[in-house]
C-alpha positions as CSV (number, residue, x, y, z in Angstrom):
1,M,-4.2,3.0,10.0
2,S,-3.2,1.6,6.6
3,R,-5.5,1.9,3.6
4,V,-3.8,-1.0,1.9
5,V,-5.6,-4.3,2.2
6,E,-3.7,-7.5,2.6
7,A,-5.0,-9.7,-0.3
8,N,-4.8,-13.5,-0.3
9,S,-6.1,-16.4,-2.4
10,S,-9.4,-16.4,-0.4
11,N,-10.3,-12.7,-0.6
12,F,-8.6,-11.5,-3.9
13,D,-11.5,-12.0,-6.2
14,S,-13.9,-10.2,-3.8
15,I,-11.4,-7.3,-3.5
16,I,-11.0,-6.7,-7.2
17,R,-14.9,-6.8,-7.5
18,S,-15.4,-4.5,-4.6
19,T,-14.9,-1.2,-6.5
20,K,-14.4,-0.2,-10.1
21,K,-10.7,0.6,-9.6
22,V,-8.2,-1.5,-7.6
23,F,-4.4,-1.0,-7.4
24,V,-2.6,-4.3,-6.5
25,D,1.0,-4.4,-5.3
26,F,2.6,-7.8,-5.9
27,W,5.6,-8.0,-3.5
28,A,7.7,-10.4,-1.3
29,P,9.3,-9.8,2.1
30,W,12.8,-10.7,0.7
31,C,12.5,-8.1,-2.1
32,K,14.3,-5.0,-0.9
33,P,12.8,-2.7,-3.6
34,C,9.3,-3.9,-2.6
35,V,9.9,-3.0,1.0
36,R,11.3,0.4,0.0
37,M,8.1,1.1,-2.1
38,D,5.8,0.4,0.9
39,P,5.7,3.9,2.4
40,L,5.2,5.5,-1.1
41,I,2.2,3.2,-1.8
42,E,0.8,4.0,1.7
43,R,1.0,7.8,1.0
44,I,-0.5,7.5,-2.4
45,A,-3.3,5.3,-1.1
46,D,-4.1,8.0,1.5
47,R,-4.5,10.5,-1.4
48,H,-6.8,8.4,-3.6
49,G,-9.8,7.3,-1.5
50,S,-11.8,6.3,-4.5
51,I,-9.3,3.5,-5.4
52,T,-8.9,0.3,-3.4
53,F,-5.3,-0.5,-2.7
54,A,-4.3,-4.1,-2.0
55,R,-1.0,-6.0,-1.7
56,V,-0.3,-9.6,-2.4
57,N,2.7,-11.4,-0.8
58,V,3.7,-13.6,-3.8
59,E,5.8,-15.9,-1.5
60,E,2.6,-16.9,0.3
61,F,0.2,-16.6,-2.6
62,S,2.1,-17.7,-5.7
63,D,-1.1,-18.8,-7.3
64,L,-2.1,-15.2,-7.7
65,A,1.3,-14.3,-9.1
66,S,0.9,-17.1,-11.6
67,R,-2.6,-16.1,-12.5
68,Y,-1.5,-12.6,-13.5
69,H,1.9,-13.7,-15.0
70,I,4.0,-11.8,-12.3
71,S,7.6,-12.7,-12.8
72,S,9.4,-9.6,-11.6
73,L,9.0,-7.6,-8.4
74,P,7.7,-5.2,-7.4
75,A,4.8,-5.4,-9.8
76,Y,1.8,-3.2,-9.8
77,V,-1.4,-4.1,-11.6
78,F,-4.5,-1.8,-12.0
79,F,-7.8,-3.6,-12.2
80,S,-10.7,-1.8,-13.7
81,D,-14.1,-3.5,-13.5
82,S,-12.4,-6.7,-12.1
83,R,-10.0,-7.0,-15.0
84,P,-6.3,-6.1,-15.2
85,S,-6.1,-2.9,-17.3
86,Q,-2.5,-1.5,-16.8
87,S,0.7,-2.6,-15.1
88,K,4.1,-1.3,-14.1
89,I,7.1,-3.2,-12.9
90,G,10.0,-2.2,-10.7
91,T,10.9,0.6,-8.3
92,V,9.6,4.0,-9.3
93,S,9.7,7.4,-7.8
94,E,6.7,8.7,-5.8
95,T,6.0,11.2,-8.6
96,E,6.0,8.5,-11.2
97,L,3.8,6.2,-9.1
98,E,1.4,9.1,-8.4
99,R,1.2,9.8,-12.1
100,F,0.4,6.2,-12.8
101,V,-2.3,6.1,-10.2
102,S,-3.8,9.5,-11.2
103,Q,-4.1,8.7,-14.9
104,I,-6.3,5.7,-14.0
105,G,-8.0,7.0,-10.8
């Protein structure tokens, strides 16, 4: 079972308030790099139980992409205490993504 929560316009705010640290993957189904990153994010989510992992389909929820100025995909935003604290854009290796998550988590 996936540890990555599907976020949408209705539940997003409650997700980022649910824990102190939240990793959000902004993606789209037509974005091939986004789709390639899915298994990496799933594996990293399995290793970091203290962090909430969520994903936002920007095609369906463009309001959330606009709110956080997401213009390139894939985009990853770390929320700490309900506020964006760090971000990363583009396809990265599992090692690099793990390093990004570990330094915050």
